[in-house]
One Martini backbone bead per residue (centre of mass of N, CA, C, O) as a GRO file, in nm:
protein
  284
    1MET     BB    1 -10.875  -2.431  -1.050
    2ARG     BB    2 -10.743  -2.337  -1.368
    3ARG     BB    3 -10.492  -2.357  -1.633
    4MET     BB    4 -10.495  -2.243  -1.973
    5ARG     BB    5 -10.283  -2.005  -1.968
    6PRO     BB    6 -10.055  -1.790  -1.955
    7GLY     BB    7 -10.182  -1.590  -1.684
    8ARG     BB    8 -10.454  -1.789  -1.666
    9LEU     BB    9 -10.717  -1.817  -1.433
   10VAL     BB   10 -10.964  -2.053  -1.403
   11GLY     BB   11 -11.262  -1.972  -1.218
   12LEU     BB   12 -11.240  -1.925  -0.896
   13HIS     BB   13 -11.265  -1.603  -0.727
   14GLU     BB   14 -11.133  -1.332  -0.565
   15PRO     BB   15 -11.178  -1.018  -0.496
   16ARG     BB   16 -11.041  -0.739  -0.486
   17VAL     BB   17 -10.935  -0.509  -0.207
   18ASN     BB   18 -11.019  -0.188  -0.084
   19GLU     BB   19 -10.982  -0.111   0.229
   20HIS     BB   20 -11.045   0.217   0.222
   21HIS     BB   21 -11.344   0.134   0.077
   22LEU     BB   22 -11.474  -0.027   0.288
   23GLN     BB   23 -11.787  -0.170   0.338
   24THR     BB   24 -12.085  -0.281   0.385
   25PRO     BB   25 -12.214  -0.531   0.253
   26GLY     BB   26 -12.465  -0.469  -0.006
   27LEU     BB   27 -12.761  -0.328  -0.046
   28PRO     BB   28 -12.953  -0.094  -0.095
   29ALA     BB   29 -13.228  -0.012   0.088
   30ASP     BB   30 -13.420   0.038  -0.185
   31GLY     BB   31 -13.317  -0.186  -0.408
   32ARG     BB   32 -13.118  -0.030  -0.583
   33LEU     BB   33 -12.934  -0.061  -0.900
   34ARG     BB   34 -12.636   0.061  -1.040
   35LEU     BB   35 -12.546   0.030  -1.393
   36LEU     BB   36 -12.236  -0.015  -1.590
   37SER     BB   37 -12.120  -0.004  -1.939
   38PHE     BB   38 -11.765   0.002  -2.061
   39ASN     BB   39 -11.565   0.094  -2.344
   40ILE     BB   40 -11.243   0.248  -2.300
   41GLN     BB   41 -10.991   0.209  -2.494
   42VAL     BB   42 -10.745   0.245  -2.302
   43GLY     BB   43 -10.792   0.573  -2.283
   44ILE     BB   44 -10.889   0.648  -2.575
   45SER     BB   45 -10.934   0.919  -2.782
   46THR     BB   46 -11.208   0.915  -3.010
   47GLU     BB   47 -11.351   1.138  -3.277
   48ARG     BB   48 -11.252   0.982  -3.548
   49TYR     BB   49 -11.170   0.769  -3.778
   50ARG     BB   50 -10.881   0.877  -3.824
   51HIS     BB   51 -10.785   0.810  -3.527
   52TYR     BB   52 -10.713   0.504  -3.580
   53LEU     BB   53 -10.446   0.603  -3.714
   54THR     BB   54 -10.321   0.866  -3.571
   55ARG     BB   55 -10.393   0.692  -3.262
   56GLY     BB   56 -10.273   0.398  -3.273
   57TRP     BB   57  -9.997   0.426  -3.105
   58GLN     BB   58 -10.169   0.417  -2.818
   59HIS     BB   59 -10.176   0.088  -2.808
   60LEU     BB   60  -9.835   0.087  -2.759
   61LEU     BB   61  -9.807   0.368  -2.615
   62PRO     BB   62  -9.770   0.625  -2.420
   63HIS     BB   63  -9.998   0.896  -2.298
   64ILE     BB   64 -10.081   1.186  -2.156
   65GLY     BB   65 -10.411   1.169  -2.203
   66ARG     BB   66 -10.490   0.912  -2.036
   67ALA     BB   67 -10.516   1.024  -1.745
   68GLY     BB   68 -10.754   1.213  -1.798
   69ASN     BB   69 -10.956   1.004  -1.898
   70LEU     BB   70 -10.956   0.839  -1.641
   71GLN     BB   71 -11.061   1.059  -1.455
   72LYS     BB   72 -11.333   1.086  -1.603
   73ILE     BB   73 -11.427   0.793  -1.557
   74GLY     BB   74 -11.402   0.789  -1.242
   75THR     BB   75 -11.627   1.012  -1.201
   76LEU     BB   76 -11.852   0.854  -1.342
   77LEU     BB   77 -11.848   0.590  -1.155
   78ASN     BB   78 -11.955   0.710  -0.867
   79ASP     BB   79 -12.277   0.649  -0.959
   80PHE     BB   80 -12.204   0.334  -0.909
   81ASP     BB   81 -12.217  -0.020  -0.815
   82LEU     BB   82 -12.188  -0.168  -1.112
   83VAL     BB   83 -11.896  -0.253  -1.333
   84ALA     BB   84 -11.832  -0.280  -1.677
   85LEU     BB   85 -11.525  -0.353  -1.842
   86GLN     BB   86 -11.363  -0.278  -2.150
   87GLU     BB   87 -11.061  -0.229  -2.278
   88VAL     BB   88 -10.840  -0.300  -2.061
   89ASP     BB   89 -10.542  -0.246  -1.884
   90GLY     BB   90 -10.313  -0.442  -1.672
   91GLY     BB   91 -10.006  -0.341  -1.714
   92SER     BB   92  -9.825  -0.155  -1.943
   93LEU     BB   93  -9.667   0.051  -2.143
   94ARG     BB   94  -9.923   0.207  -2.252
   95SER     BB   95 -10.011   0.257  -1.925
   96GLY     BB   96  -9.756   0.286  -1.748
   97TYR     BB   97  -9.801   0.028  -1.562
   98VAL     BB   98 -10.122   0.045  -1.531
   99ASN     BB   99 -10.388  -0.074  -1.360
  100GLN     BB  100 -10.704   0.017  -1.470
  101VAL     BB  101 -10.883  -0.120  -1.283
  102GLU     BB  102 -10.765  -0.033  -1.011
  103HIS     BB  103 -10.763   0.263  -1.069
  104LEU     BB  104 -11.076   0.291  -1.099
  105ALA     BB  105 -11.144   0.186  -0.817
  106GLN     BB  106 -11.007   0.427  -0.676
  107LEU     BB  107 -11.153   0.666  -0.820
  108GLY     BB  108 -11.453   0.526  -0.750
  109ALA     BB  109 -11.458   0.383  -0.462
  110PHE     BB  110 -11.403   0.070  -0.473
  111PRO     BB  111 -11.384  -0.230  -0.291
  112TYR     BB  112 -11.424  -0.397  -0.563
  113TRP     BB  113 -11.219  -0.613  -0.786
  114TYR     BB  114 -11.158  -0.725  -1.135
  115GLN     BB  115 -10.919  -0.891  -1.355
  116GLN     BB  116 -10.931  -0.998  -1.697
  117LEU     BB  117 -10.712  -1.190  -1.870
  118ASN     BB  118 -10.710  -1.240  -2.232
  119ARG     BB  119 -10.434  -1.090  -2.345
  120ASN     BB  120 -10.088  -1.169  -2.332
  121LEU     BB  121  -9.815  -0.924  -2.419
  122GLY     BB  122  -9.690  -0.832  -2.185
  123ARG     BB  123  -9.535  -0.523  -2.200
  124PHE     BB  124  -9.739  -0.426  -2.439
  125ALA     BB  125 -10.006  -0.593  -2.331
  126GLN     BB  126 -10.328  -0.609  -2.129
  127HIS     BB  127 -10.597  -0.764  -2.207
  128SER     BB  128 -10.916  -0.656  -2.066
  129ASN     BB  129 -11.146  -0.717  -1.807
  130GLY     BB  130 -11.383  -0.550  -1.581
  131VAL     BB  131 -11.473  -0.531  -1.218
  132LEU     BB  132 -11.695  -0.318  -1.023
  133SER     BB  133 -11.779  -0.305  -0.655
  134ARG     BB  134 -11.988  -0.237  -0.367
  135LEU     BB  135 -12.032  -0.546  -0.369
  136LYS     BB  136 -12.002  -0.853  -0.240
  137PRO     BB  137 -11.934  -1.138  -0.381
  138ASP     BB  138 -12.014  -1.473  -0.352
  139VAL     BB  139 -11.930  -1.493  -0.668
  140LEU     BB  140 -11.631  -1.547  -0.884
  141GLU     BB  141 -11.589  -1.586  -1.240
  142ASP     BB  142 -11.359  -1.718  -1.489
  143HIS     BB  143 -11.417  -1.703  -1.860
  144PRO     BB  144 -11.341  -1.835  -2.138
  145LEU     BB  145 -11.418  -1.808  -2.469
  146PRO     BB  146 -11.510  -1.922  -2.746
  147GLY     BB  147 -11.245  -1.937  -2.962
  148PRO     BB  148 -11.040  -1.715  -3.002
  149ALA     BB  149 -10.816  -1.587  -2.829
  150GLY     BB  150 -10.943  -1.285  -2.609
  151ARG     BB  151 -11.215  -1.389  -2.473
  152GLY     BB  152 -11.443  -1.290  -2.200
  153ALA     BB  153 -11.599  -1.376  -1.879
  154ILE     BB  154 -11.780  -1.245  -1.595
  155LEU     BB  155 -11.901  -1.398  -1.293
  156VAL     BB  156 -12.161  -1.276  -1.074
  157ARG     BB  157 -12.282  -1.342  -0.735
  158PHE     BB  158 -12.577  -1.251  -0.546
  159GLY     BB  159 -12.640  -1.476  -0.336
  160GLU     BB  160 -12.881  -1.740  -0.274
  161GLY     BB  161 -13.037  -1.940  -0.456
  162PRO     BB  162 -13.310  -1.854  -0.650
  163ASP     BB  163 -13.267  -1.531  -0.557
  164ALA     BB  164 -13.023  -1.488  -0.708
  165LEU     BB  165 -12.782  -1.269  -0.858
  166VAL     BB  166 -12.680  -1.275  -1.197
  167VAL     BB  167 -12.367  -1.168  -1.361
  168VAL     BB  168 -12.258  -1.084  -1.691
  169MET     BB  169 -11.937  -1.001  -1.821
  170MET     BB  170 -11.848  -0.879  -2.166
  171HIS     BB  171 -11.663  -0.961  -2.487
  172LEU     BB  172 -11.748  -1.005  -2.800
  173ALA     BB  173 -11.731  -1.110  -3.099
  174LEU     BB  174 -11.749  -1.013  -3.445
  175GLY     BB  175 -11.841  -1.289  -3.527
  176ALA     BB  176 -12.126  -1.473  -3.556
  177LYS     BB  177 -12.033  -1.764  -3.499
  178THR     BB  178 -11.870  -1.714  -3.248
  179ARG     BB  179 -12.078  -1.566  -3.083
  180ALA     BB  180 -12.285  -1.796  -3.063
  181ARG     BB  181 -12.090  -1.978  -2.897
  182GLN     BB  182 -12.068  -1.777  -2.657
  183LEU     BB  183 -12.375  -1.766  -2.589
  184ALA     BB  184 -12.414  -2.062  -2.531
  185TYR     BB  185 -12.228  -2.063  -2.287
  186ILE     BB  186 -12.374  -1.844  -2.124
  187ARG     BB  187 -12.648  -1.993  -2.113
  188GLU     BB  188 -12.532  -2.219  -1.925
  189LEU     BB  189 -12.458  -2.034  -1.680
  190ILE     BB  190 -12.771  -1.889  -1.644
  191GLY     BB  191 -13.021  -2.103  -1.661
  192GLY     BB  192 -13.065  -2.139  -1.317
  193TYR     BB  193 -13.158  -1.844  -1.317
  194ARG     BB  194 -13.389  -1.582  -1.259
  195HIS     BB  195 -13.170  -1.345  -1.200
  196GLN     BB  196 -13.059  -1.151  -1.485
  197VAL     BB  197 -12.738  -1.022  -1.612
  198LEU     BB  198 -12.617  -0.856  -1.913
  199MET     BB  199 -12.280  -0.720  -1.997
  200GLY     BB  200 -12.168  -0.533  -2.272
  201ASP     BB  201 -11.970  -0.589  -2.553
  202MET     BB  202 -12.152  -0.754  -2.835
  203ASN     BB  203 -12.136  -0.671  -3.147
  204THR     BB  204 -12.462  -0.612  -3.148
  205HIS     BB  205 -12.776  -0.627  -3.169
  206ALA     BB  206 -13.057  -0.696  -2.970
  207ASN     BB  207 -13.220  -0.864  -3.173
  208ASP     BB  208 -13.011  -1.081  -3.215
  209LEU     BB  209 -12.999  -1.167  -2.915
  210LEU     BB  210 -13.323  -1.225  -2.863
  211ASP     BB  211 -13.406  -1.373  -3.170
  212HIS     BB  212 -13.097  -1.511  -3.288
  213SER     BB  213 -13.001  -1.671  -3.020
  214PRO     BB  214 -12.937  -1.859  -2.737
  215LEU     BB  215 -13.119  -1.636  -2.565
  216ARG     BB  216 -13.431  -1.655  -2.681
  217ASP     BB  217 -13.557  -1.829  -2.413
  218LEU     BB  218 -13.524  -1.621  -2.151
  219GLY     BB  219 -13.681  -1.328  -2.174
  220LEU     BB  220 -13.519  -1.094  -2.227
  221VAL     BB  221 -13.429  -0.748  -2.184
  222ALA     BB  222 -13.390  -0.438  -2.388
  223PRO     BB  223 -13.396  -0.111  -2.286
  224GLN     BB  224 -13.166  -0.044  -2.495
  225ILE     BB  225 -13.159   0.140  -2.834
  226GLU     BB  226 -12.928   0.304  -2.848
  227ALA     BB  227 -12.663   0.429  -2.977
  228THR     BB  228 -12.279   0.361  -2.912
  229PHE     BB  229 -12.162   0.352  -3.220
  230PRO     BB  230 -11.990   0.598  -3.246
  231SER     BB  231 -11.940   0.855  -3.014
  232TRP     BB  232 -11.959   1.099  -3.229
  233ARG     BB  233 -12.178   0.907  -3.428
  234PRO     BB  234 -12.424   0.722  -3.353
  235GLN     BB  235 -12.521   0.393  -3.525
  236ARG     BB  236 -12.468   0.164  -3.309
  237CYS     BB  237 -12.591  -0.117  -3.110
  238LEU     BB  238 -12.335  -0.281  -2.892
  239ASP     BB  239 -12.428  -0.192  -2.602
  240HIS     BB  240 -12.528  -0.382  -2.302
  241ILE     BB  241 -12.827  -0.424  -2.081
  242LEU     BB  242 -12.958  -0.737  -1.971
  243LEU     BB  243 -13.286  -0.852  -1.864
  244SER     BB  244 -13.478  -0.992  -1.651
  245PRO     BB  245 -13.835  -0.978  -1.578
  246THR     BB  246 -13.777  -0.967  -1.255
  247LEU     BB  247 -13.659  -0.688  -1.320
  248THR     BB  248 -13.689  -0.345  -1.246
  249LEU     BB  249 -13.715  -0.070  -1.427
  250GLU     BB  250 -13.610   0.273  -1.387
  251ARG     BB  251 -13.345   0.320  -1.575
  252VAL     BB  252 -13.217   0.457  -1.891
  253GLU     BB  253 -12.882   0.519  -2.052
  254VAL     BB  254 -12.692   0.708  -2.293
  255LEU     BB  255 -12.399   0.851  -2.234
  256ALA     BB  256 -12.258   1.177  -2.295
  257GLN     BB  257 -11.942   1.023  -2.322
  258PRO     BB  258 -11.670   1.087  -2.545
  259ILE     BB  259 -11.397   0.915  -2.448
  260SER     BB  260 -11.444   0.699  -2.636
  261ASP     BB  261 -11.574   0.489  -2.905
  262HIS     BB  262 -11.774   0.446  -2.671
  263LEU     BB  263 -12.077   0.444  -2.503
  264PRO     BB  264 -12.220   0.444  -2.213
  265VAL     BB  265 -12.427   0.223  -2.006
  266ALA     BB  266 -12.725   0.286  -1.822
  267VAL     BB  267 -12.880   0.125  -1.519
  268GLU     BB  268 -13.178   0.110  -1.321
  269ILE     BB  269 -13.282  -0.110  -1.055
  270ARG     BB  270 -13.531  -0.325  -0.910
  271LEU     BB  271 -13.545  -0.547  -0.683
  272PRO     BB  272 -13.666  -0.800  -0.543
  273ASP     BB  273 -13.773  -0.856  -0.228
  274ALA     BB  274 -13.621  -1.122  -0.168
  275LEU     BB  275 -13.349  -1.011  -0.244
  276THR     BB  276 -13.338  -0.764  -0.060
  277MET     BB  277 -13.438  -0.891   0.237
  278ASP     BB  278 -13.349  -1.210   0.249
  279THR     BB  279 -13.054  -1.259   0.091
  280LEU     BB  280 -12.940  -0.963   0.147
  281PRO     BB  281 -12.768  -0.721   0.269
  282VAL     BB  282 -12.743  -0.384   0.397
  283LEU     BB  283 -12.659  -0.081   0.353
  284SER     BB  284 -12.542   0.180   0.569
   0.00000   0.00000   0.00000
């Protein structure tokens, strides 16, 4: 493990544990896994473009409605096994010094969680990504992404050997050139695995990711093509859960939950038999 910037440890980590939500780690007995990716905009409800101006102060100061929005998100998360969160606050003035990743793990009854601090503005903001999991990862890695400071990816691996499942959760840059550098970095992280999942706010359409980016030779599938942004009148498909073809898609849905300025994306997959039966333990 190495320190890249003040407050940021890069490399291998152990997930944080909610002891009172701890269950036997492993996969559901039927081999299905329910995934969710959600940019929660630090709990701010944005319902019109003008709210970016009129509610912009909520990015700096606490607001009474934030707790209610987090409660709605926590209720939503109860239905999922593995969650990728973007634009989460790690505990600053604007969130009432609440670590929103930890708080949502409690609300959703997740035994394992991890907060990735990407931009540390001290008491004013703790810009973060987060992962919530009902399964204990065998490996969890924190990676800053290339480009200006403030973007990161979390890699979690379940299982060992060639049938391990690797999941990378990310929030990519707005600019195409920087985003390409970030995707090249992620491509190097996952290239040695058969079973791959990429989740997050990728700030571009799936066609760009699959056909015109460093991911293009992986054969990934983008099951979701519905728009996710802006949440009140979706026009752009920016949020994705990309899958390797070895993973069987059971269900995909953009959830009609306009809590943030992005809509959440949900996917249910069935894992290969070798991964379900031979590599990982089963939930009781």
